[in-house]
C-alpha positions in Angstrom: -17.1 -7.9 2.6 -15.3 -7.0 -0.7 -11.5 -6.9 -1.2 -9.6 -6.3 -4.3 -5.9 -6.2 -5.2 -3.7 -4.8 -7.9 0.0 -5.0 -8.7 1.7 -2.8 -11.1 5.4 -2.7 -12.2 6.5 0.4 -14.1 9.0 3.2 -13.9 8.5 6.8 -13.2 10.6 9.7 -11.7 10.1 12.4 -9.2 9.9 13.3 -5.4 12.6 13.0 -2.7 11.6 10.7 0.2 12.7 11.6 3.8 13.1 8.4 5.8 13.6 10.4 9.0 10.0 11.5 9.4 8.3 9.9 12.3 5.3 7.9 11.8 1.9 8.6 13.5 1.3 6.1 16.3 -1.9 4.9 14.8 -0.1 4.2 11.5 2.8 2.5 13.4 0.4 -0.1 14.8 -0.7 -1.1 11.2 3.0 -0.9 9.9 4.2 -3.1 12.8 1.4 -5.7 12.1 2.2 -5.9 8.4 6.0 -6.1 9.1 5.3 -8.9 11.7 3.6 -10.9 9.0 6.2 -10.2 6.3 9.1 -11.0 8.5 7.7 -14.3 9.7 6.2 -15.5 6.4 2.7 -16.8 6.0 0.5 -19.0 3.9 -1.4 -17.4 1.0 -4.0 -19.9 -0.1 -1.9 -23.1 -0.5 1.3 -21.2 -1.1 3.8 -20.9 1.7 5.3 -17.4 1.5 8.9 -17.1 2.7 9.8 -14.2 5.1 10.5 -11.0 3.2 12.0 -7.6 4.3 10.1 -5.0 6.3 8.4 -2.0 4.6 8.5 1.6 5.9 5.6 4.0 6.1 5.4 6.6 3.3 3.4 9.7 3.6 2.9 10.2 -0.1 1.5 6.7 -0.4 -0.7 7.6 2.5 -2.0 10.7 0.8 -2.7 8.7 -2.3 -4.5 6.0 -0.3 -6.4 8.5 1.7 -7.6 10.3 -1.5 -8.8 6.9 -3.0 -10.5 5.9 0.2 -12.3 9.3 0.4 -13.3 9.0 -3.2 -14.7 5.5 -2.9 -16.6 6.5 0.4 -18.1 9.7 -1.2 -19.0 8.0 -4.5 -20.0 4.5 -3.1 -17.7 2.3 -5.2 -14.7 0.0 -4.8 -12.3 -0.1 -7.7 -8.6 0.4 -8.5 -9.6 3.4 -10.6 -10.6 6.8 -9.2 -14.1 8.1 -9.9 -12.3 10.2 -12.7 -10.7 7.1 -14.2 -7.2 7.4 -12.8 -5.4 4.2 -12.2 -3.0 3.6 -9.2 0.1 4.7 -11.3 -1.7 8.0 -12.3 -2.8 8.6 -8.7 0.7 8.1 -7.4 2.1 10.5 -10.0 -0.5 13.0 -8.9 0.9 13.0 -5.3 4.5 13.0 -6.5 5.4 9.4 -5.5 8.3 8.3 -7.9 7.3 4.6 -8.2 9.0 1.8 -9.9 6.8 -0.9 -8.3 3.3 -0.3 -6.9 0.5 -2.2 -5.7 -2.8 -1.7 -3.9 -5.2 -3.7 -1.7 -8.8 -2.5 -1.1 -11.3 -3.4 1.4 -14.9 -2.5 2.3 -17.1 -3.3 5.2 -14.5 -4.0 7.9 -14.8 -2.1 11.1 -11.3 -2.5 12.4 -7.7 -2.8 10.9 -7.5 -6.3 12.3 -10.6 -7.3 10.4 -9.4 -5.9 7.0 -5.9 -7.4 7.5 -7.5 -10.8 8.2 -9.6 -10.5 5.1 -6.5 -9.5 3.0 -4.6 -12.5 4.4 -7.5 -14.9 3.5 -7.5 -13.6 0.0 -4.7 -15.1 -2.1 -4.1 -12.0 -4.3 -4.2 -9.6 -1.4 -1.9 -11.9 0.7 0.6 -12.2 -2.2 0.6 -8.4 -2.6 1.3 -7.9 1.1 4.1 -10.4 0.8 5.6 -9.0 -2.3 9.5 -8.8 -1.7 9.8 -6.0 -4.3 8.0 -3.4 -2.3 9.8 -1.3 0.3 7.1 1.1 1.5 3.4 1.2 2.3 0.6 3.1 3.8 -3.0 2.4 4.8 -5.9 4.8 4.8 -9.5 4.3 6.0 -12.5 6.6 5.3 -15.8 5.2 6.7 -15.7 1.5 6.1 -13.5 1.8 2.9 -9.8 0.7 3.3 -6.9 1.4 0.9 -3.4 -0.2 1.4 -0.7 1.0 -1.0 2.7 -0.4 -1.5 5.6 1.0 -3.4 9.2 1.0 -4.4 10.8 4.2 -5.5 12.8 4.6 -8.7 16.5 3.9 -8.5 17.2 7.5 -9.6 15.6 8.8 -6.4 17.5 6.4 -4.2 20.8 7.4 -5.9 20.0 11.2 -5.2 19.3 10.4 -1.5 22.6 8.6 -1.1 24.4 11.6 -2.5 23.1 13.9 0.2 
């Protein structure tokens, strides 16, 4: 089984997030499992990771993750670039996610979420991404046996606009 990770820190502007949207129950199970690990802390390789804050589900991250999983499944590859050469930042821009911090874990070959989560936790880079205290939102998509987990933090400009409402 192959798993990869990517962490990007950059600034962009755009979309308004609505935190009041309810999460699909299937997605909630994955979100709860990730948040359970984040709030308890874990060991990534030899490094003890302190507990960090929970993340919330974001539908734009899900849309981007699903598009990448679908592309990898259709074209039989696993990379942090789309088949047309777009990196994570460009893919997030395409769906309108206004990212300040973004990261991605990929998996291939796992039959269940529990399996891919276990593999991500066994991989130092993936585990560190999952425990990154700078991210506030996430989504996970699966197409066939291809998994994409995306993390993000929106730009401060978007958050200020939400607080004004």
